[in-house]
C-alpha positions in Angstrom: 99.0 72.9 146.1 100.0 72.8 142.9 98.4 75.7 142.0 98.7 79.5 141.1 98.1 81.6 142.9 94.1 83.8 142.5 96.6 86.4 143.6 99.0 86.2 141.2 96.3 85.5 138.4 95.0 89.1 139.5 98.2 91.2 139.1 99.1 89.3 136.1 95.6 90.3 134.9 96.5 93.5 136.0 99.5 94.0 134.7 98.7 92.9 131.2 96.2 95.4 130.8 97.9 98.7 132.0 100.3 97.7 129.4 97.9 98.0 126.8 96.4 100.7 128.2 99.3 102.2 128.0 99.7 100.9 123.6 96.5 102.0 123.3 96.4 105.2 124.1 100.1 106.2 122.6 98.8 105.0 118.8 95.0 106.3 118.7 96.7 109.7 121.3 95.5 112.6 119.2 99.0 115.2 119.4 101.4 113.9 121.2 103.8 111.5 118.7 106.7 110.7 120.6 108.2 110.9 116.6 108.3 114.4 115.2 107.1 115.1 112.4 108.9 117.0 109.6 108.6 120.7 109.4 106.7 123.0 106.6 107.9 125.7 105.4 104.1 128.1 104.9 104.0 131.0 102.9 104.4 134.2 104.4 101.2 135.6 105.5 100.4 131.5 107.8 102.7 133.5 110.5 99.5 134.6 112.8 100.3 138.4 114.0 103.8 138.3 112.5 105.1 140.8 110.8 107.6 140.8 107.8 110.5 143.5 108.4 113.2 141.4 105.4 113.0 139.4 103.0 117.0 137.9 102.9 118.5 136.8 100.0 120.2 134.5 100.8 120.3 132.6 104.6 123.7 134.0 105.1 122.4 137.8 104.5 119.9 136.4 106.9 121.5 135.2 109.4 123.6 139.0 109.3 120.3 141.0 110.2 118.9 138.6 112.8 122.5 139.6 114.8 121.0 143.3 113.3 117.9 142.8 115.6 119.2 141.4 118.6 121.7 144.2 118.9 119.2 146.9 118.5 117.5 144.3 121.1 113.9 144.0 118.8 112.4 141.0 119.5 112.4 138.5 116.2 112.1 135.5 114.5 113.8 133.9 111.9 111.3 132.7 109.4 112.1 129.6 106.2 108.5 129.9 104.2 108.2 129.1 100.8 109.3 132.2 99.2 112.3 131.7 101.1 113.7 133.0 104.6 111.8 136.7 106.3 112.6 137.8 109.3 109.6 138.7 111.2 108.6 140.3 114.8 105.4 141.6 115.9 103.4 144.8 115.0 104.8 146.7 117.6 108.4 146.5 116.7 107.9 146.4 112.9 109.2 150.0 112.9 111.9 149.7 115.0 113.4 146.5 113.2 112.6 148.1 110.1 114.7 150.9 111.5 117.2 149.1 112.6 118.1 147.1 110.0 118.2 151.0 107.6 120.8 152.0 109.4 123.1 149.4 109.2 
């Protein structure tokens, strides 16, 4: 017998189908790409519930202000918006953050 065993044909066929399924799921899958998108700077009002507490002039001043908020224990985020850097906090922390930045 010089033919190919039917079990080998079945396994090769299943392997080809499995590879095609993986490639098609990767190609047509939504929202999960292996290639990271370039971040887009949004407007300061596009950050949901976060409130702007400071609009530093440059990145160095923004990092200094961020250090002040970190030292005070205020949860914050430094955002590069289309209008320049912004320090943003949750609304409950806004008053405390503003007071901490005014003290220093």
